Every structure is written in structure tokens, then in C-alpha cells.
C-alpha positions in Angstrom: 17.9 28.8 -68.4 15.1 27.3 -66.9 15.8 29.7 -63.4 16.2 32.7 -65.4 12.9 31.8 -67.5 11.4 31.4 -63.5 12.9 34.4 -62.4 11.6 36.3 -65.2 8.1 34.8 -65.1 8.1 35.8 -60.9 9.8 39.7 -61.7 7.2 40.8 -63.9 3.9 40.3 -61.3 5.6 41.2 -58.4 6.6 45.0 -60.8 2.7 45.3 -61.7 1.8 44.7 -58.1 4.2 46.8 -56.5 3.0 49.3 -59.4 -0.6 48.9 -58.7 0.0 49.1 -54.3 2.0 52.5 -55.0 -0.9 53.9 -56.9 -3.1 52.5 -54.5 -0.8 54.2 -51.4 -0.8 57.7 -53.5 -5.1 57.5 -54.0 -5.6 56.8 -50.5 -3.2 59.6 -49.4 -4.4 62.0 -51.6 -7.9 61.5 -50.5 -7.0 62.0 -46.6 -4.8 64.9 -47.4 -6.3 66.8 -50.7 -5.1 69.1 -52.0 -1.3 68.0 -52.0 1.9 68.1 -53.7 3.8 65.1 -55.2 6.4 66.4 -52.3 4.5 66.0 -49.7 2.7 62.6 -50.9 6.4 61.2 -50.6 7.2 63.0 -47.2 3.7 61.6 -46.1 4.1 57.8 -47.4 7.8 57.3 -47.4 7.8 56.6 -51.2 10.3 58.0 -53.1 9.5 61.4 -55.4 10.3 59.5 -58.5 7.9 56.9 -57.9 5.1 59.1 -56.5 5.5 61.1 -59.8 4.7 58.1 -61.7 2.0 57.2 -59.9 0.6 60.6 -60.0 0.8 60.5 -63.4 -1.0 56.9 -63.8 -3.8 58.1 -61.8 -4.4 61.7 -63.6 -4.1 59.5 -67.2 -6.7 57.5 -65.2 -9.1 60.4 -64.9 -8.9 59.7 -61.3 -6.6 63.0 -59.9 -6.8 66.5 -61.2 -4.1 69.3 -60.6 -5.5 71.6 -58.1 -3.2 74.8 -58.2 0.1 75.7 -57.6 2.1 76.0 -54.5 3.0 79.6 -53.8 5.0 81.1 -50.8 8.1 79.2 -50.8 11.3 79.1 -52.5 12.4 76.5 -55.2 10.4 74.5 -58.0 7.0 75.3 -57.8 4.9 72.3 -57.2 1.4 71.3 -58.0 -1.4 70.3 -55.9 -3.6 67.9 -56.8 -6.9 66.5 -55.6 -9.2 63.5 -56.8 -11.2 64.2 -59.7 -14.9 65.0 -58.8 -16.1 62.6 -61.9 -14.2 59.5 -60.8 -17.0 58.5 -59.0 -20.1 58.0 -56.4 -22.1 55.4 -54.2 -25.4 55.4 -53.1 -26.8 54.4 -49.9 -30.0 53.0 -48.8 -31.9 52.5 -45.4 -34.4 50.4 -46.1 -36.6 50.9 -43.3 -39.8 49.2 -42.7 -41.7 53.0 -41.7 -39.2 55.2 -43.8 -37.1 54.5 -46.5 -33.8 56.8 -47.0 -31.4 57.5 -49.9 -28.2 58.7 -49.9 -26.0 59.3 -52.6 -22.1 60.7 -52.2 -19.4 61.9 -53.6 -16.0 59.7 -52.5 -14.9 62.1 -50.0 -18.5 61.0 -48.4 -20.1 64.5 -49.0 -23.7 64.1 -49.8 -25.2 65.3 -53.1 -28.4 64.0 -52.8 -30.3 63.0 -49.7 -34.4 61.8 -49.6 -36.4 60.2 -47.5 -39.7 58.2 -48.8 -42.8 56.5 -47.6 -42.9 52.4 -48.2 -45.0 51.9 -51.2 -48.2 50.7 -50.0 -49.6 48.0 -50.2 -46.4 46.9 -48.8 -45.6 43.4 -50.6 -42.3 41.8 -51.6 -42.5 42.8 -55.3 -43.6 45.9 -54.6 -41.0 46.8 -52.1 -38.4 45.6 -54.5 -39.4 47.7 -57.6 -39.5 50.7 -55.1 -36.0 50.2 -54.0 -35.0 49.4 -57.5 -36.4 53.1 -58.6 -34.9 55.0 -55.6 -31.4 53.7 -56.6 -32.2 54.7 -60.4 -33.0 58.1 -59.6 -30.0 58.7 -57.3 -27.7 57.2 -60.0 -29.5 59.6 -62.7 -28.6 62.3 -60.7 -25.2 61.5 -59.9 -24.0 60.6 -63.0 -23.7 63.9 -64.7 -21.4 65.3 -62.2 -19.7 62.5 -60.8 -19.0 60.0 -62.9 -20.2 56.4 -62.8 -21.6 54.6 -59.6 -18.8 52.4 -57.7 -21.1 50.6 -54.9 -24.5 50.8 -53.7 -25.3 49.5 -50.0 -28.6 48.3 -48.8 -29.7 48.0 -45.3 -32.4 45.6 -44.5 -33.8 44.7 -41.1 -33.5 41.1 -41.4 -30.3 39.0 -41.1 -27.5 38.7 -43.7 -25.8 35.6 -44.6 -21.6 36.9 -44.5 -20.5 34.1 -47.0 -23.9 35.5 -49.8 -24.9 38.7 -48.5 -28.5 36.8 -49.3 -31.0 38.1 -46.7 -31.9 35.7 -44.5 -35.4 34.9 -44.5 -36.5 34.0 -40.7 -39.8 31.9 -40.0 -41.2 34.8 -38.5 -39.9 37.9 -40.8 -42.5 40.5 -40.2 -41.4 43.2 -42.6 -41.5 42.6 -46.6 -38.1 44.0 -46.6 -36.8 41.0 -45.3 -38.5 38.7 -48.1 -36.7 39.7 -50.8 -33.1 39.9 -52.1 -31.7 43.3 -52.5 -29.3 42.0 -55.4 -31.8 40.3 -57.4 -34.2 43.4 -57.3 -31.2 45.8 -58.8 -29.5 43.1 -61.2 -29.1 44.9 -64.1 -29.2 48.2 -63.2 -25.6 49.5 -63.2 -22.8 47.2 -63.2 -21.4 47.6 -59.6 -21.1 45.7 -56.3 -24.2 45.7 -54.2 -23.3 45.4 -50.9 -26.5 44.1 -48.1 -26.5 44.4 -44.5 -28.5 44.1 -41.6 -29.6 47.9 -40.3 -28.5 47.0 -36.9 -24.9 46.1 -38.0 -25.1 49.3 -39.9 -25.7 51.3 -36.9 -23.1 49.7 -35.3 -20.5 50.6 -37.7 -21.5 54.3 -38.2 -21.2 54.8 -34.4 -17.6 52.8 -34.4 -16.5 55.2 -37.5 -18.5 58.8 -36.7 -20.1 58.3 -33.5 -20.3 57.5 -29.4 -18.2 54.4 -30.3 -15.2 55.9 -32.1 -12.5 55.2 -28.9 -14.0 51.8 -28.4 -12.6 48.6 -30.3 -15.4 46.3 -28.3 -18.8 47.3 -27.7 -22.5 46.5 -28.7 -24.8 48.6 -30.0 -28.6 47.5 -29.0 -31.4 48.9 -31.5 -34.7 49.1 -29.5 -37.7 50.5 -32.0 -40.8 48.1 -33.6 -38.2 45.1 -33.4 -34.7 44.8 -31.2 -31.7 43.7 -32.5 -27.9 44.1 -31.5 -24.7 45.2 -33.5 -21.6 43.5 -31.6 -18.1 44.5 -32.9 -15.2 42.8 -30.6 -11.5 43.6 -31.1 -12.4 46.2 -33.8 -14.6 43.1 -36.1 -18.2 43.3 -36.8 -19.9 40.0 -35.3 -22.0 38.2 -37.9 -21.9 34.8 -36.5 -22.0 32.0 -39.4 -25.0 32.5 -40.8 -25.5 36.1 -39.9 -28.0 35.8 -37.0 -25.5 37.0 -34.0 -27.2 39.8 -32.5 -30.5 38.8 -32.7 -31.6 39.3 -29.4 -35.1 39.5 -30.1 -35.0 35.7 -29.6 -33.7 36.0 -26.1 -35.9 34.9 -23.2 -36.4 37.1 -20.4 -38.4 36.9 -16.7 -41.3 39.1 -18.3 -41.7 36.7 -21.3 -40.3 32.7 -20.4 -40.3 30.8 -23.6 -42.3 28.5 -24.6 -44.9 27.5 -27.6 -47.7 30.4 -25.9 -44.9 33.0 -26.6 -43.6 32.0 -29.9 -39.7 32.2 -30.6 -39.4 36.2 -30.7 -39.7 36.0 -26.7 -37.8 39.6 -26.0 -39.1 41.7 -28.5 -42.7 40.4 -27.7 -42.2 40.9 -24.3 -41.2 44.8 -24.8 -44.0 45.0 -27.2 -46.4 44.3 -24.9 -45.4 46.5 -22.6 -47.0 49.7 -24.5 -50.7 49.8 -24.2 -53.5 50.0 -25.5 -52.8 46.9 -28.2 -55.3 48.5 -30.8 -53.1 51.6 -31.3 -50.3 49.2 -32.5 -51.9 48.6 -35.8 -48.7 49.8 -38.1 -45.1 50.0 -37.0 -44.8 53.7 -36.8 -48.2 53.9 -34.9 -46.5 51.6 -32.7 -43.3 53.3 -32.4 -45.1 56.8 -31.9 -47.3 55.0 -29.2 -44.1 54.0 -27.0 -42.7 57.5 -27.4 -45.8 59.1 -25.8 -45.7 56.6 -23.1 -41.9 57.6 -22.5 -42.9 61.5 -22.6 -45.1 61.0 -20.1 -42.5 59.0 -18.1 -40.6 62.1 -18.0 -43.1 64.2 -17.1 -43.9 62.5 -13.9 -46.9 60.3 -15.1 -47.1 57.6 -12.4 -48.3 55.0 -14.3 -46.0 55.4 -17.9 -43.0 55.2 -15.3 -43.8 51.7 -14.5 -44.3 50.9 -18.0 -40.8 52.5 -18.3 -39.2 50.9 -15.5 -40.7 47.5 -16.8 -39.3 47.9 -20.0 -36.0 49.0 -19.2 -35.9 46.2 -16.8 -36.4 43.9 -19.9 -33.9 45.3 -22.3 -31.6 45.8 -19.5 -31.8 42.0 -18.6 -31.0 41.2 -22.1 -27.8 43.2 -22.2 -26.8 41.8 -18.9 -26.6 38.1 -21.0 -24.8 39.9 -23.3 -22.0 41.5 -21.0 -21.5 37.7 -19.2 -21.0 36.4 -22.5 -18.7 39.1 -24.3 -17.9 41.7 -22.0 -18.1 44.6 -24.0 -16.5 48.1 -23.2 -19.3 50.0 -24.2 -22.7 49.5 -24.9 -25.1 52.3 -27.0 -28.6 52.3 -26.9 -30.5 53.1 -30.8 -33.5 53.2 -32.5 -36.9 55.2 -32.4 -37.3 53.7 -28.9 -34.1 53.2 -27.6 -32.8 56.8 -27.9 -35.6 57.9 -25.5 -33.6 59.5 -22.5 -36.4 58.2 -20.2 -34.9 54.4 -20.9 -31.3 54.9 -19.9 -31.3 54.9 -16.1 -33.9 51.8 -15.7 -31.9 49.7 -18.3 -28.5 50.9 -16.2 -30.1 50.3 -13.3 -31.1 46.6 -14.3 -27.3 46.1 -16.0 -25.6 46.7 -12.8 -27.7 44.5 -10.8 -27.3 41.4 -13.0 -24.0 41.7 -15.1 -20.5 40.6 -13.5 -19.1 43.9 -14.5 -21.3 47.0 -15.7 -19.9 48.5 -18.7 -20.7 51.9 -19.4 -24.2 52.4 -20.9 -24.9 55.4 -23.2 -27.2 56.5 -26.0 -26.1 56.4 -29.6 -24.6 60.2 -31.0 -26.0 59.5 -34.7 -29.5 59.3 -33.9 -32.0 57.9 -36.9 -29.1 58.7 -39.4 -26.8 56.1 -38.1 -28.1 53.5 -40.2 -28.0 55.3 -43.7 -24.6 56.8 -42.4 -23.0 53.4 -42.0 -24.6 52.2 -45.3 -22.6 55.2 -46.5 -19.4 54.2 -44.7 -19.7 50.4 -46.6 -20.1 51.6 -50.1 -17.4 54.2 -49.8 -14.9 51.5 -48.2 -15.8 48.9 -51.3 -15.7 51.9 -54.1 -12.3 53.2 -52.9 -10.9 49.8 -52.6 -11.9 49.0 -56.4 -11.3 52.4 -57.7 -8.3 51.9 -59.6 -9.7 48.3 -61.0 -13.1 50.0 -61.7 -11.6 53.0 -63.7 -9.6 50.7 -65.7 -5.7 50.6 -65.7 -3.8 52.5 -68.1 -1.1 51.0 -69.7 2.6 52.5 -68.3 
């Protein structure tokens, strides 16, 4: 009797788990192949037609799948095509950039229905930036609910490290931006009952390049961001490397020959060395002004200006030294340059030459293909992965 009781207690959860796994497999298959019939789902997954039909019935009852027409032009029983319901939900992604805030809301196939860009609120204070973030996400949700159902995830990028254990922004002593001085989860608390995912912007750019850009065939690569600051997203064995406290890839703290360590230079050696390379300093009164000044130098170098060429050569040397150090430690199969300065074509050859001189083995060094959109596309990918994983539970499981 005790044995039967034990078997009974074990069998029920096993059946429930099997049913839920089947539903998730069927739903994922419809995401990838829609419109698709039940017979095609069974053929694609190897699950029996009867089991697939039961899963489709449950998913349709939950409001996740809808019929999408009948299969014509073949003998035998007419099949019904299925697709994910437009009202199954949506996600919101925010690139909380110090110079421009991008917001994207998309359906569960990643098709955007809202894309906006906003200047950061002035004066730039943590409380005001947090309020602006809340307002922008609230507006996106208001737009999305009527045609797409409820929000399922919100992903926010920040220009600071993020603790992988808590998803909280890591506030460093010399954090230069107010975006790194508040917690997005707290700013969005109570706005919608959805997961708020927070990640470093450079990490998200690396994720986007891996899934949609220049690193699609590279399981191990480094994405080096050069802009108002410097950072690196590192993917090894198809895993994003965050470190114990989220500061892996903060190569702005490396000391290089142009900026030796010491209290006079501060802790942010590499980033300050790069920033110092773009005179005159009086032009660098703001983040965007500094980026534009750097771009002008690169443009002059590309046009043959000798002084600008020397500056670009020096900057390429500094960045190349950091990349060579990374190559010696982790040996990536590819290095991508990104960010508003890193994307400039004039920087590529000086960086390549330096890495070739210093690294044990030189990997291919290229420019990312997603440009300024890399970060928000990475945030969108992060939100979509979480939403699609949680979709079944979030919609509520109907009774069998």
C-alpha cells in the first residue's frame, strides 16, 4: 500500500511536467514555423499527433494560439494552420544611454510596433532620470496593451556593471552618469507585474551581435565599445561572461603605456587615456559633444589630415594594447569594435596593427554590423527570451 501511494505521488507531478514541457515545445515550434498545422508540428518535433492536438487545444484555450486558415491543395483531411495570437503579449526594451534614450516595444516575434528616441531629461539627476524611465515605459505599455495584450517583460540597459546575482546596478566610485546611480527595478516598481531585466549596455550589444550581427558564427568573441566610455562584452563558449560581481569586461580600468597607473591618473586608466587624445578639452563639456569632437578628428584623419592621423594612430594604439591583453588572457576567435567612436572605419587599421604587434595570436578584428541599434536590439532579445520562456505560466494554465 505504501509503495502504491509513493508511486501515485510521483506519477502526478511527472504527468503534469510532461504536459507542460509538451506545451512549451509546441508553442516554441509555432513561434519558429508559423503558420503550421498540427500534423506538421508532430512531424517537426517527433511528438505524436494525438499529443500535439491536446497541446494545441490547451494553448488555444489559454489564448496563446489562434487558427490561421485551412491547408488546401492536398488529398485527405484538411488541416488547420495555427499561429501565435497577436494578443498573447509583448515586451519593452530600453537603451538608457547617457546621450540618447531608445525605447522599443515589440510583439513576441520581435516585430517592433513602437520605436522612439528621447533626449535625456535635464538637469541629469538620478531621480529625474528614473522618473523619465518610468514615464517612457508606461507610455510604451499604454500603446501596446490594446493590440498586443499584456506586457510580459521589460529589459533596461545601463552604462554600468550589473550584479549577475541580484540584477542590481553596481555603483562604482567614479560612476560618471546618473543612469548608473539608481536601480531601474525600483524606478519601475508597481508599473506592471512583469520581470524587469537589467543588464550592462555593452553586454547587450555583444548579445545582439551574437544573435543577429557579425558574431553569429563565433561562439567566443569580444565586443569592445568605444564611446564616451570604454567597455567590453565577452562571450566564451556561447556564454556571456559577467564575473562574480558584474565587472568583467570593464577594460576602462586597464592601465596602458599612454596612461600608467598612479593616483595622478585615477583608476580609469584606459578610458581617460582615450578621452585625453581628443583636444581641445574645452570642447568636451558634454558626453555627446565629446563624441562628436572625436568623430570630427576621425573624419579629418580619413581625409588625410596629418595631425588628425597622428591622433587616430595614438588612439588605435591605446585601444589595441587593451585588446592584445584580452587576447592573451581569453584568446577570442573574433574581436568586434562598436560604439559611436569604435564604429568609425578610420580606427580599425591602427587597432589591428597594434594587436598584431602585441598579441600572441591575432584574431580577426572587425566592426560590429548593428551600429547604434546594437544595445536596444540586445535588450529586446533579452526581453523576448524571458517572455517566451515565461509565456505559458504568465498566461495561466487552463484546466485539462
